[in-house]
PAKOLMAR-672377 format. One record per residue (C-alpha): residue number from 0; residue in one letter; x, y, z. Coordinates in steps of 0.02 Angstrom, whole numbers, plus 32768, in hexadecimal, padded with zeros to 4 digits. Example, Ala and Ser with C-alpha at 12.3 -4.5 7.8 and 13.67 -1.06 7.14 Angstrom:
REM PAKOLMAR-672377
PT     k   r     xx     yy     zz
PT     0   A   8267   7F1F   8186
PT     1   S   82AC   7FCB   8165
END
This chain:
REM PAKOLMAR-672377
PT     k   r     xx     yy     zz
PT     0   X   8000   8000   8000
PT     1   X   808A   807A   8030
PT     2   X   80E9   805A   7F8E
PT     3   X   804B   807E   7F2B
PT     4   X   802E   811F   7F8D
PT     5   X   80E2   8155   7F75
PT     6   X   80D5   8139   7EB9
PT     7   X   8038   81A4   7EB3
PT     8   X   8088   8231   7F17
PT     9   X   8120   8234   7EA6
PT    10   X   80B1   8236   7E0D
PT    11   X   8048   82C8   7E4B
PT    12   X   80E0   8322   7E90
PT    13   X   8121   833F   7DE1
PT    14   X   8085   83A7   7DBC
PT    15   X   808C   8421   7E4E
PT    16   X   8082   84D8   7E1A
PT    17   X   80C9   8554   7E99
PT    18   X   8097   85EE   7E34
PT    19   X   7FF3   864D   7E37
PT    20   X   7F7C   85FD   7DBD
PT    21   X   7EE3   8669   7DE0
PT    22   X   7EAF   871F   7DE4
PT    23   X   7EB9   8757   7E99
PT    24   X   7E4A   87ED   7E72
PT    25   X   7DBB   8776   7E45
PT    26   X   7DC7   8712   7EE6
PT    27   X   7D1A   8709   7F34
PT    28   X   7CFE   8667   7F94
PT    29   X   7D7D   8610   8003
PT    30   X   7D62   8564   8050
PT    31   X   7DB1   8526   80F1
PT    32   X   7DC9   846A   8104
PT    33   X   7DE8   8405   81A2
PT    34   X   7DCA   8356   81E5
PT    35   X   7DB0   830B   8292
PT    36   X   7DC3   8254   82C4
PT    37   X   7D7B   81DD   8345
PT    38   X   7D75   8122   8368
PT    39   X   7CE2   80AE   8383
PT    40   X   7CE9   7FF2   839C
PT    41   X   7D9F   7FEE   8366
PT    42   X   7D74   8046   82C2
PT    43   X   7DAF   80F4   8296
PT    44   X   7D3C   817A   8252
PT    45   X   7D50   822D   821A
PT    46   X   7CE6   82C0   81E6
PT    47   X   7D1A   8340   8166
PT    48   X   7CD5   83EF   8175
PT    49   X   7CDF   8476   80F1
PT    50   X   7CAF   852A   8115
PT    51   X   7CA1   85A3   8084
PT    52   X   7CB4   865C   80A9
PT    53   X   7CA9   86FB   8045
PT    54   X   7D5B   8739   802C
PT    55   X   7D2C   87F1   8036
PT    56   X   7CB3   87EE   80C9
PT    57   X   7CEC   874F   8124
PT    58   X   7C36   871D   8136
PT    59   X   7C0C   8663   8131
PT    60   X   7BB9   8631   808F
PT    61   X   7BA9   8576   80A9
PT    62   X   7BD5   84E5   811C
PT    63   X   7BDA   842D   80EE
PT    64   X   7C1B   8390   8141
PT    65   X   7C2C   82D8   8119
PT    66   X   7C62   824B   818B
PT    67   X   7C97   8198   8171
PT    68   X   7D05   8108   81A5
PT    69   X   7DC0   8117   8187
PT    70   X   7E05   807D   8130
PT    71   X   7EB8   80B4   810F
PT    72   X   7F2E   809B   81A3
PT    73   X   7F96   812D   81E0
PT    74   X   803E   8137   8189
PT    75   X   80AE   81D1   81A2
PT    76   X   80B6   8237   8102
PT    77   X   801B   81E8   80B5
PT    78   X   7F8F   823F   8114
PT    79   X   7F38   8278   8075
PT    80   X   7F08   81C6   8047
PT    81   X   7EA5   81BA   80E9
PT    82   X   7E4F   8261   80D8
PT    83   X   7E34   827D   801F
PT    84   X   7D98   820F   8009
PT    85   X   7D38   8270   808F
PT    86   X   7D77   8317   804D
PT    87   X   7D3C   82F2   7F9C
PT    88   X   7C91   82B8   7FDB
PT    89   X   7C7F   835B   803B
PT    90   X   7CB6   83C2   7FA4
PT    91   X   7C2F   836E   7F3C
PT    92   X   7BAC   83AB   7FB9
PT    93   X   7BD9   8462   7FA5
PT    94   X   7B56   84CE   7F51
PT    95   X   7BD4   855A   7F34
PT    96   X   7C78   8544   7ED7
PT    97   X   7D0C   8589   7F3A
PT    98   X   7D95   85E5   7EDD
PT    99   X   7E17   85AC   7F5C
PT   100   X   7E26   8521   7FDE
PT   101   X   7E86   8537   8080
PT   102   X   7EB3   8498   80DE
PT   103   X   7ED8   8480   8196
PT   104   X   7F7B   8427   8172
PT   105   X   8010   842E   80FF
PT   106   X   802D   8432   8045
PT   107   X   80DD   8449   8001
PT   108   X   8120   843A   80B2
PT   109   X   812D   837D   80A3
PT   110   X   81BB   8301   807C
PT   111   X   817C   82F0   7FC9
PT   112   X   811D   8397   7FC4
PT   113   X   807B   8334   7FC9
PT   114   X   8020   8369   8066
PT   115   X   7F62   8365   8065
PT   116   X   7F52   8415   801E
PT   117   X   7FBA   83E6   7F87
PT   118   X   7F78   8336   7F6E
PT   119   X   7EC3   836C   7F74
PT   120   X   7EDF   83F7   7EF5
PT   121   X   7EEF   837B   7E67
PT   122   X   7E3F   833D   7E89
PT   123   X   7DE2   83DE   7EB2
PT   124   X   7E3A   8440   7E27
PT   125   X   7E48   84E3   7E88
PT   126   X   7EDC   8542   7ED4
PT   127   X   7F02   8505   7F83
PT   128   X   7F63   853D   801E
PT   129   X   7F9C   84D9   80B4
PT   130   X   7F94   8532   815D
PT   131   X   7FCF   84CA   81F1
PT   132   X   7FC3   84F9   82A8
PT   133   X   805B   8490   82D7
PT   134   X   8103   847D   8283
PT   135   X   8125   83DE   8220
PT   136   X   81DE   83B0   8219
PT   137   X   81F3   836C   816A
PT   138   X   829F   8321   818A
PT   139   X   828C   830F   8248
PT   140   X   831D   8388   825D
PT   141   X   82F9   8430   820D
PT   142   X   82A1   84A8   8282
PT   143   X   8258   8551   8258
PT   144   X   8294   85FD   828F
PT   145   X   8218   8663   82F2
PT   146   X   81D8   86FA   828F
PT   147   X   81E5   87A6   82DD
PT   148   X   815B   87CE   8358
PT   149   X   80F6   8837   82DF
PT   150   X   805A   8810   8279
PT   151   X   808B   87D7   81CB
PT   152   X   813D   87A7   81F9
PT   153   X   8179   8702   81B3
PT   154   X   8210   8692   819D
PT   155   X   822A   8618   8110
PT   156   X   8238   855F   8136
PT   157   X   82CD   8529   80CD
PT   158   X   82FF   8473   80BF
PT   159   X   8390   843C   8053
PT   160   X   8397   84E8   8002
PT   161   X   82DE   84E3   7FD1
PT   162   X   8253   854A   801E
PT   163   X   81C9   84D5   805B
PT   164   X   815B   8554   80B2
PT   165   X   8155   85E4   812E
PT   166   X   8139   8603   81E5
PT   167   X   80C1   8697   81E5
PT   168   X   808F   86FF   827B
PT   169   X   7FDF   873E   8258
PT   170   X   7FD4   87AA   82F5
PT   171   X   804F   87F1   8371
PT   172   X   806B   8786   840D
PT   173   X   8024   86E6   83C1
PT   174   X   8070   8644   8385
PT   175   X   8095   863B   82CA
PT   176   X   8034   85CF   8251
PT   177   X   808B   856B   81CA
PT   178   X   8060   8596   8117
PT   179   X   808A   852C   8081
PT   180   X   8054   852D   7FCD
PT   181   X   7FD3   84AD   7F9F
PT   182   X   7FCD   84C2   7EE3
PT   183   X   7FB6   8548   7E5E
PT   184   X   7FE6   85D4   7ED5
PT   185   X   8088   8627   7F0B
PT   186   X   80C7   862A   7FBE
PT   187   X   80C3   86E8   7FBE
PT   188   X   800B   86E9   7F8C
PT   189   X   7FE1   865E   8006
PT   190   X   8028   86C6   8095
PT   191   X   7FD4   8765   8058
PT   192   X   7F2B   870E   8052
PT   193   X   7F48   86BD   80FD
PT   194   X   7F5E   876A   8147
PT   195   X   7EC3   87AE   80F0
PT   196   X   7E5D   871A   812E
PT   197   X   7E92   8730   81E4
PT   198   X   7E21   8798   8254
PT   199   X   7E37   87DB   8304
PT   200   X   7DE8   8743   8356
PT   201   X   7E75   86C9   8337
PT   202   X   7F24   86B5   82F0
PT   203   X   7EE5   8629   8280
PT   204   X   7E9D   8660   81D8
PT   205   X   7DE0   865E   81D9
PT   206   X   7DBA   85D3   815A
PT   207   X   7E17   854A   81B7
PT   208   X   7DE8   858E   8262
PT   209   X   7D30   8583   8237
PT   210   X   7D46   84D7   81E8
PT   211   X   7D9F   849C   8286
PT   212   X   7D10   84DA   82F3
PT   213   X   7C93   847F   8283
PT   214   X   7CF1   83DA   8291
PT   215   X   7CDC   83DB   834D
PT   216   X   7C21   83F6   833C
PT   217   X   7C0C   8375   82B2
PT   218   X   7C77   82F3   830A
PT   219   X   7C11   82FF   83AA
PT   220   X   7B71   82EE   8346
PT   221   X   7BB2   8251   82EF
PT   222   X   7BF1   8207   8392
PT   223   X   7B47   8224   83E2
PT   224   X   7AF3   81C8   8353
PT   225   X   7B6B   8136   836C
PT   226   X   7B55   813B   8428
PT   227   X   7C0D   8158   8446
END
């Protein structure tokens, strides 16, 4: 299974585009994507939540979720194969078509540049960004340098001479978030949009923050149905 997954990642990795492939001025709807897990009778389940917001007003346009059993075992570096089926089912439920997807997780910041934000992009055919709350050490050695304590400050995460992502401080006196390109967008634009999508309520950009909140609600609802 792992060899098959590795082959697929390498195949898709050759098609990653780290340049802007859309008109930023026409950006209207942004979707935040997150998943939450739980166990029941030795089986593992997850729910995917997608929240679509208006880029200009930050108002919620739509919320959808889809849950199901997880059949792929956890393997470091291959998370997308566990999550993608639920993500695509949730995308199908959307009544509005987002111009951009923001994932609670990584994209290019991955050993083979194939975090969930990048992997999913080839199936939803939209620009994507990965925004993680915690730092993922790609090579188990390279750490990140703390950005200056000012809103908008960042430091590049460079591994082997290549920039994998950025540690971005969205507000003063808060922990940084970790931005990486998903696909069809540049790192500069990804960081610019992350800042524009962050409000005063949290240091986490609004799309993934709202999606994260929805996963907690949806997971509890599903667990109650199961009697967990």
